[in-house]
N, C-alpha and C positions, 0 to 999 in steps of 0.2 A: 520442534525445531528451535534452535536459539535464534533470537531476533536478529543477531548480528551475523548471520549466515544465511538469512532469508533472500533470494533473488527470484527474479522472474516472475511468473504468474503467483508464484506462492508469495511474495513479497506483495505484489500487487493485490490478491486476495484478503490479506491480512490489514491492508490500508483500507480496503473497503468495508472489512468487517470493523473498522474503528468509527469508520463514517456512517455505519447503519447502527450506531448504537451497541455494537456487540452481536448483532444478529445479522447473517447473510440470509438473505431470503432465496428460498428455493423454488418459489411459485413465479411465474410471469405476469400474475394477475397484480401483482403491488407496483404502483407507477414508480418508476426510475429505481426499480431493484436492481442489484447487482447479482449475477446468477453464474455458476460455473457451467460452460459452453464449450463443446468440442468442436473444433474446426481443424480440418485435416489432420486428425488422430492426435492435436493438440489439446489439452484442457488448460481453458482461461478464462478469468472473469470479464463479464461482459456486462453493460447496462441494457435493459431491456424497458420497452414499453409498458403501459397498464395492459395492452393486448398480449403480451408475451412475446412480441416480435422484437428481435436482437436489434439493437441501435448502433453500438461502436463497442470495441474493446476497451477495457478499462485497464490503463497502463500507466499509471502515475509514477512509474519507477523509469519509466524511459520516455514518456510524452510530457513535455513541460507544460502544454495546455492544460493538462489534469493535474500534475503534481506541483505546478508553479502556483496556483491558487491555496493549496495547502500549506505552501512554505509561506506565502504572504499572510494568510490568516494566522498561522501560528507564529509569525515573526520570528522566523529562525533564522540564523547565522549559517553559512556554508562558505568553508574555505578550503583551499589545497593545503595539505601538509607534507607533501613531498613523496617522491616515488610513486607518483600516479593514484594516491589516495586521498580522499577527501572527508571533511568531519563536518556533520550536520549536529546543531545543537539549539537549544532554546530552554527558556525558563518557563514551568507550568506550575503554579500553587506553591511559588517559592524553592521549586526542586530543579535543579539542572539535569537536564536529558541530553546525552551525548551518544552518537553513534558513526560508525565509520563506513566508508564504502569505495568503490573503485570509480565510482561518477559521482556528481554533486546530488542528483536526484536519488540515488541508492541509498546515500548517507541519510540524506533528509527524510526518505519514507521509511528507513529501518528506526531514525530517531521517532517520528511520529507514532510508529506502531509500538515501539518500546515504551514511550510515555503513556499509551493507552492500554496495552496488554502485557506490559512487562517484558521480562527478558525470555520467556519460553512461551511458544505459539503452537497449539495444537491445531495441524493442518487436516482439512478434510482427505481422506484415503485417494482421491482422485489426483492430488497434488503432492503427495509423499515420493 
């Protein structure tokens, strides 16, 4: 899927993939792992404890407490560009990365994903 089209759980999963060095752990035995978990018939990324107990949903594209630290760490710029659209951008290794979205967090998280994974992301079948 195009990074510029990622939303919801698919975008959150891609952010988690970037944060775990390119690997989404599928075992709850790893401390602070992010796994796909089904709640109410919806598949979404969740943090789990090392015991495999689900801690909380991982939703950086809608939760400022989770997305905000990524924006701050990467020193991203976020600005409105009109018509309800936002632009997220930052420079990494001398290269400008820029993405757009209908909210500041979506634009920023797309930017973060594109800088790490590129313009296309292979999603797990549960998120397609």
